[in-house]
N, C-alpha and C positions, 0 to 999 in steps of 0.2 A: 548468382550474377547480379542480382538487384543490389547487393551490398557494396559492389566495387566502387561506384561513384561516391558513396558516403565514406568508405574507407579512405579513398583518395583525398577527399576534402579534409578529413581528420588528420591525415599525414601532413598535408600542406600547412594546416593551422599549427600543428605541433612543431614543424620546421621553423615557421615564422617566429613563434614565441620562444623556441630554443635559442634562436639567434638573438632575440631581444635580451635574454638573460646571460649572454656570454660574459665570461669573466673579463673585467677590464685589466689590462696590463700596461703599466706606465712605461712610456718610451721617452728617453731623453730627447730624441729627435724623431718626430713622426716619419714613418716610412711610407712613401707614396706607392700604392700598388700599381701594377701595369695597367695602362689605360685600356678600357674595354669599349667597344663600339656602343654608342649611346642607345639605351633602351627607350621604348616609348610606353605609354599607358596601355599598349596592346598586350602586355604580359598577362593580364587578366581580362579575358573577353567580357564585355558587358554591353548592354543596349544603352545608348546615350552618346554624349559628346566624347570624342577622342582627341587627345592633345599631344603634339610633338613640340617640345621646347628644348632648344639647344643653344649653347652660348660658347663663344671663344673670343679671343682678343680682337679678331677682325670680322667676325660674323655673328649674327643673331638670327634664330629661326623660331617662329611661333606659328604653328599650323594646326588648325582645328578642322575636324571632319566628324560626321555622325556614323553610328551603327544603329540599325533599326531591327535587327534580328532576322534579316533575310540574307542568307549566306552569299548568294551571287551578287546582290546589290552592295552588300557591305564590302565584299572583296573588291569590287570595282571602285568604290569610293576611297577605300584605303590605298589601292594602287594609284589612283589619281594623286592623292595627297603626297605619298612617298615619292612618286615620280617628280612632282614639283620640287620637293626638297633635293632630290638627286640632281635635277637640272640646275638648281641654284648653286650647288656645290661645284658642279662642272663649270658653270659660268664664272665663278669667282676663283677657280683654281689657278688660272693663268693670268689673273689681273695683278699688275704690279702694285703691291700694297705699302711699300716702304714710304715713310714720310707722308702718308695720306691723312690729312686732317679730318677727312670725312668718315673715318672708321666709326663704328663697324658697319659693314654692309648688312642688309636686312632682307629677310623674307617673312612676310606676314600674310596669312590666309585665314579668313573667317568665313562662316557660312550662315545662311538663313533658310530655314525650311518654309517655303511659301505656301505649300498645299500638301496635305496628307490625309488620306482615307485608307480603308482596308485595301483598296484597289490601286491607288495612285500615290505617287510621291513626286514632288517638284521642289528643287532647291537650287540656290545660287551661291557660288563661291566668289568672293572678292579678294583679289590678290594685290598686294602692294610690295614692290621689290625695288630695293635701292642698291645699285651697282656702281655708285660713284657719280660725280657730276652734280648739277644743280638740283635735279628733281628725281623723285622716284617714278617708277613705271607701274601703272595700274592695269589690271586685266580682269575680265569677267569670264566665268565658266558656269553654265547652267546644265542641270541634269533633270530629266523627267523619266519616270519609270512606271510601267504597268507591273504591279506587284503580283498579280495573278500568275503571270508567266515569267516573273523576274527578268523583265526585258526593258532595256532602255528605249525610249521613244524618240525617234527623230521627228522633225516637223511634219514630214510627209506621212508619218504613221497616224497622225491625228485625223487626216481627211481621206475620203474616198474619191476615186475618179482621177481627173487630170490635175495638172499643176495650176489650176485656176486660182487656188488659194493664194498663190504668190501675187497675182494681180490684185486680189482683194486687199491683201495686207498693204501692198504698195500704195494703193489709192487711199486707203483709210489713213495711213501715216501722213500722206501729203495733205489731205483735207484737215486733219487734226492740227498739224503744225503750221500750215500756210493759211488755209481758209478760216480756221477757227482760232488760230493763235493760242493753242492750248497751254503753251509755256509762258505766255504773257510777255514774250519778247519777239519782235520781228526778226525773222531768220532769212538768210540768203536762200532764195528759192532754188538756185542751181545746186547748192550744197545739199539741200534736203533731197532733191531729185536724184542726185548721184548716190547718196547714202541709202536710199530706199527703193532703188530699182528692183524689179521683181526677180531677184536672184536668191537662191537658197542661202548663199553665203552672207547676205545682208541681214538675214533674220535667224542666225544660228543661236542667238541667245534668247530663249523663250521659256516661259513658265506656264503650265496649264493650271487652271483653277476652277472653282465652281461657277464663276460668272463668265469666264472667257479665257483667252490666251493673252498673256502680258509679254510684250517684246521689250528687251533691254538693248540699249545701244552704247557702244564704247565712246569714250571721248574722241572728238573730231569726226565721228562718223556722220553726224547730221548738222553739226554746228561747231563753233570754236570751243576750246576747252572750258571756258568759264561757265558754259551751260551744264557741264558735268556729264553724267551718264543718264540720258533721258529714258523713261519707261512709259509705254503706252499700252493700255488695256483695250483689246478688241473683243467685244461681247460675242458669244457664240451665235447669236441670232444674225449678226452681220454675215457670218459664213453660211449658215443654214438657209438663208434666203437664196443662195446660189448653188451650194454644194452640200453633200451629206458628210456628217462626222463619222469616223470609225469608232471612236471611243465614247463611252457614256460616263458622264461626270456627275458625281453625287456630292452634296454639301458635306464639308468636314464635320465630324461629330463635335458637339460642344463639350467643353471640359467642365466638370463639376467644380464649383467654387471650393477652394481649399479652406479647411477649418484650422486655424492656427491656435496654438496654446496661449494661455494668458501669461505672457512673460513677466508681467509685473509681480506675479506671485512667486517667481523663481528665486530660490535661495542661492546666492553666489558664493563660492568658496573663496576664502581669503587666508591662505596659509602663512602670510607674513605678519599677522597680528601677534603680538606677544614679544618674544625675545628678538633683539636686533640681530639681523643676519646680513651677510653679503647678498645682494640682490642680482638676479640675472633673468633675462627674458628669452624664452625659446619662441621663435617665430617659424611658421610654415608658410609656403607660398605655392602658387600655381594650381591649387586644388579648388574645390574638393574632388577627391577621387572615390568612386563607389566602393572600392575594396580596401585601399590602404588608409583612408581617412578614418573609417570606423575602428580599425585596429589601433591607430594612433590615439583616438579618443578613449578607447578602452584602456590603453596603457596609462594615459594621463589620469584617468579616473581612478585606476587602481592605486596610483601613487599620490592622489590628492594634489595634482600638479596643474597649474594654470599655464596657458600658452596663448599666443596670438596667431590667428590665421588670416593671412592676406589672400583673399579669394579672387578668382576670375569670375566676372559676371556671367559669361556665357556658360561656364561650368556650373555655377550656382543655379542658373536657370533650369538645368537638367536634373540637378540633385538638391532641390530645396529642403528636403528632409534632413540632409546633413548640415545645412546651414542652421536650421532650427536646433539640431542637437548641439552644435558648437555653442550657440547662444545659451541654450538651456543648461548646458554643463558649466556655464560660467566663464567661458573663454571669451577673448576679445576677437572681433572681426574687423579686419582692415581691408581697404579697397586696393586691389592690384590691377585695376583697369578692367575693361570688358573682355578683351581678347589678346592682351599682351603685345601691343606694338611698341616700337621705340617712340616715346611720347615727344621727343624733341623734333621729330620730322612731321608732326601733325599740324594741321591748320587749327585755328582757334575753335571752330565748330566741332571738328573731329576730336580734339582733345577734350572738350567739354562733354561730348557724347560718350567717350570712353569712360569718363569719370562719373557723370551723372546717371547713366543707365545702371551702373553697378550700385551707386548710392540708393537709387529708387528701388531696385530689386531687393537689396538687403533690408531696407526699411519695410517693404511689403511683407517679407517673410518673417522678420523678427520683431518688427515694431519700432526699430530705431536704425538710423543710418550710421555707417562707420564714422569715427572721429578722425581717423588717420588713413594715410595711403602709402603705398610703396611703388615707385615708378618701376616698370618692368626693366629688368637687367640692371637696375640701379642707375639708369641713364636719365639725366635731367639737365635743365638749364634754368636761367632766371625766368624765362618765359613760362615754363611749366610751373614753377613755384608761385609766380604772381597770378597766373590764371586760376589755378585750382584752389588757392587760398585755404589750405589745410596743412597740418603738420605732416611732413614727409619723413618716413622712417626707412633708413638703410640698415646696416648691420656692422658689427665689429668682429664677428667670427664667422668665417665661411669655410667649411670643410670641403667644399667642392663636390657635393653629392650628385651634381649633374654629370661629373666627369669620373670621379673615383668611386667605383661601385663595390665597395668593401665596407661592411659594417664596423669591423674592428678599426680600420683606418679612420672612419668618421668619428667613432667614439674617442680614439686617441687624440685626434686633432682638436676636438672641442674641449676635452679636459685639459690638454696641455696649453691651450690659449685662453682659458677662462679667467675672468677678473670681475671684480665688483662693478656692476653697472653695464656689463656686456650685453649685447643683443646678438643672439645666435641665429644664423640663417640655415634653414633646412627646407626640404620639400616633402609634402605629404602625398607624393605621387609615385613612390617606388618602394621595392622590398628592402633594399639595403639600409635606407634611412629608418624605415619602420623597425627593422631588426636592431638598429643601434640605439633607439630611443631609451629603452628601459635602463640600459647600462649607463647612458649619459646622465639620466636623472638620478640613479642610485649613487653614482660616484660623486656627482656634484653635491648631492645632499650630504654625503659623508664629509665633504670638504667644507660644509657650513653654508651652503648657498640656499636661499629661498627663491622659489620660482614665482615671478610676477608677470602680469601682462605688460605690454609696452606702455600703455597709458599709466599704469601704476608706477612703472619705472621712471617715466618722464614727468609725472605729475599732471597729466592732461585729463581734463574733465570736460563735460559738455558745456559748462559755463565759461571755461577759459581757453578752449581749443583755438579760438580765433586769434589768441595772443601768441600762438606758437607756430606761425607760418614760416617755417624754416626747415632745413634738413637735419635730421638726427641720426647718429650712428652708434650712440652709447648713452647711458644715463648721465644726469648732471653730476659734476664733480661735487664732493662734500654734501651730497643730498641728505 
């Protein structure tokens, strides 16, 4: 019986690589397979960030949620995320979309783990949803768990005795905002009083931590929208002076400092030196994925092929070893934002944050920041280009591997549309693209193509990147 898991893994790996080496058959006109319901990264369970990215002409979805290895907690968080996606589709199903210049509608959810120990987990989801009109709608969702019992904590679960904690919270919030002016802006006293009355519903967004309980408030709850979403930490000793706590909180364990390889000593492959060939760039986006990205890197390495990976910062944060490997293997890393929102809907600060957080993280992991970026969904405007001040890279060949889940179709489409200077769009987050990759490389090699990074294709270097602040979808003509 002990050999069954090992046998199953070997069979799965064999199936994947059998798919990778499927014989390419040229089609005069690519046949689109029947559409299949979009899969998510949940096909292969793992601990870390999970991502659902979906795209159509009228809707875009980018939802991120964590798995921590606790079955009950993971199931609840997955249910929350997929329920929000389902609600979004229900809300948009009956909206009249014809001639709507504000397409596409958008659902974007990211999360932050505020506190985690062996016994406790606290995290906050931030949702931005655009359903038409002038502005998007934001919402907060907080979760707190006792991991010993795999149980979600309500606010009342933290305290013993009566509901006196509600009065304590209410008074502390009032003193902080009105008497101490903690936000640095005079607020309407009646507004604060109404939004912080001692009711459980006013304090539904909270996060436990090692120092105290942090309360988060939605826009308009305590003040006008320009104040944003205030958060206020109430130390535990404020409560224990009056009531007893049910839960015992311990400081989160410190993380050992990561030791990174010396990337300056890395030898980078360059298969285009020598004979002049047609050049083409394979790009991947939305990763890294803990299962598929390593398989893709293995395939690229076995064929001495370079590629460009446009990574999401929040996924790179969970899988830094894969970012290291991409760099060490000689591939290029591009910025695909932190959490895959539609950039054209973001404020100046939010747009910069999506870009700069990813730049800084990649620089910390690899020693250098990306030179290029790809706007999520390929949606951009002049504002995005002028603010980010980096070369933006789209694509010229898109086999639709988010929609058409068939490795033969993906292979056929790419081969039939290949040309000198093309940029191929793929995702390193699913089985069908992983299975198609080796056939794509082998056939294009036979057709005389050399695989280069996007920077090599466009002639972008660290010294001249600032001269190429524009949108690219293919290599230069007559390069």
